[in-house]
C-alpha positions as CSV (number, residue, x, y, z in Angstrom):
1,M,0.0,0.0,0.0
2,G,1.4,3.3,-1.0
3,R,1.5,6.7,0.7
4,L,-1.4,9.0,0.3
5,C,-0.7,12.7,-0.2
6,I,-3.5,15.2,0.5
7,D,-3.5,18.7,-0.9
8,V,-4.7,20.6,2.1
9,K,-5.0,23.9,0.3
10,E,-7.2,22.3,-2.4
11,T,-9.3,20.4,0.1
12,A,-9.9,23.7,2.0
13,R,-10.9,25.4,-1.2
14,K,-13.2,22.6,-2.2
15,H,-15.1,22.6,1.1
16,S,-14.9,26.3,1.9
17,A,-18.7,26.7,1.7
18,I,-19.3,24.4,4.7
19,V,-16.3,25.2,6.8
20,P,-18.2,27.5,9.2
21,E,-20.6,24.7,10.0
22,L,-18.2,21.8,10.5
23,L,-18.2,22.0,14.3
24,A,-22.0,22.0,14.4
25,L,-22.1,19.1,11.9
26,H,-19.7,17.1,14.0
27,A,-21.7,17.7,17.2
28,L,-25.0,16.9,15.6
29,T,-23.9,13.7,14.0
30,G,-22.1,12.3,17.0
31,C,-18.9,13.1,18.8
32,D,-17.5,12.1,22.2
33,S,-20.1,14.0,24.2
34,V,-23.2,13.4,22.0
35,A,-24.9,10.2,21.1
36,A,-24.1,9.1,17.5
37,T,-26.9,8.7,15.0
38,Y,-27.2,5.2,13.5
39,G,-26.0,5.0,10.0
40,I,-25.4,8.7,9.6
41,G,-21.7,9.4,9.6
42,K,-19.5,12.4,8.8
43,T,-19.4,11.6,5.1
44,K,-23.2,11.6,4.8
45,A,-23.5,14.8,6.8
46,I,-20.9,16.6,4.6
47,A,-22.8,15.5,1.5
48,V,-26.0,17.0,3.0
49,A,-24.2,20.2,3.9
50,R,-23.0,20.5,0.3
51,K,-26.6,20.2,-0.9
52,G,-27.4,23.5,0.9
53,Y,-28.7,22.3,4.3
54,T,-27.2,24.6,6.9
55,L,-26.5,24.5,10.6
56,D,-25.4,28.1,11.0
57,Q,-27.7,28.6,14.1
58,L,-26.4,25.7,16.1
59,G,-23.9,26.8,18.7
60,K,-24.9,30.5,18.7
61,S,-25.8,31.5,22.2
62,L,-28.2,34.2,21.1
63,A,-30.0,32.1,18.5
64,N,-33.7,31.4,18.8
65,I,-33.9,27.8,20.1
66,V,-37.0,27.0,17.9
67,E,-35.1,28.1,14.8
68,V,-32.0,26.0,15.9
69,T,-34.2,22.9,16.4
70,E,-36.0,23.4,13.1
71,Q,-32.8,23.8,11.2
72,A,-31.1,20.8,12.9
73,A,-34.2,18.7,12.3
74,A,-34.3,19.6,8.6
75,F,-30.6,18.8,8.4
76,M,-31.0,15.4,10.1
77,G,-34.1,14.6,8.0
78,A,-32.0,15.2,4.8
79,C,-29.3,12.9,6.3
80,Y,-32.0,10.1,6.5
81,G,-33.2,11.0,2.9
82,I,-36.4,12.8,4.0
83,T,-36.4,16.1,2.2
84,T,-40.0,17.1,2.7
85,P,-39.8,20.2,4.9
86,T,-40.6,19.4,8.5
87,S,-39.2,20.5,11.8
88,S,-40.5,17.4,13.6
89,M,-38.0,14.5,14.1
90,T,-41.1,12.4,15.0
91,K,-42.6,13.1,11.6
92,I,-39.2,12.3,9.9
93,R,-39.1,9.0,12.0
94,Q,-42.7,8.1,10.9
95,K,-41.9,8.8,7.2
96,L,-38.8,6.7,7.3
97,W,-40.7,3.9,9.1
98,A,-43.4,4.0,6.4
99,Q,-40.7,3.8,3.7
100,K,-38.9,0.9,5.3
101,T,-42.1,-1.1,6.1
102,G,-43.6,-0.5,2.7
103,K,-40.7,-2.3,1.0
104,S,-40.5,-5.3,3.4
105,T,-42.6,-7.6,5.5
106,A,-40.0,-7.4,8.3
107,A,-40.0,-4.4,10.6
108,P,-36.8,-2.4,10.5
109,K,-34.5,-2.2,13.5
110,L,-35.6,0.6,15.7
111,C,-31.9,1.8,15.9
112,S,-32.0,2.5,12.2
113,L,-34.7,5.2,12.7
114,P,-34.0,8.8,13.8
115,T,-34.8,9.8,17.3
116,T,-38.2,11.3,18.3
117,T,-38.7,15.1,18.6
118,E,-38.7,14.8,22.4
119,A,-35.4,12.9,22.5
120,F,-33.8,15.1,19.9
121,E,-34.7,18.2,21.9
122,H,-33.6,16.6,25.1
123,E,-30.1,15.9,23.6
124,R,-29.6,19.6,23.0
125,S,-30.0,20.6,26.6
């Protein structure tokens, strides 16, 4: 196996649009102090951020908490493939459940579903 050389300057240029949101993205998708989301890793989250979903309110001490939660829920919904606008993690969970059960006779693993709104909001406190 050969050595890998990364052009840091080119990488920074390529991802410059999402740099301000990387810490929020890391915190939301799981880090040492926050529960990780099943099946949603950093690669998926970066792809969603590149599609225009933002997390620019997360981490701002003066941000309106309702707006923060709505933005974060929309981001996480997109991570799970639910792009219909909703600020409810429970609705995202229900839509994903319907998609998964509509294709199979077996129920999906509960861990593969996003958290409920109540749990999502509890994690932020």
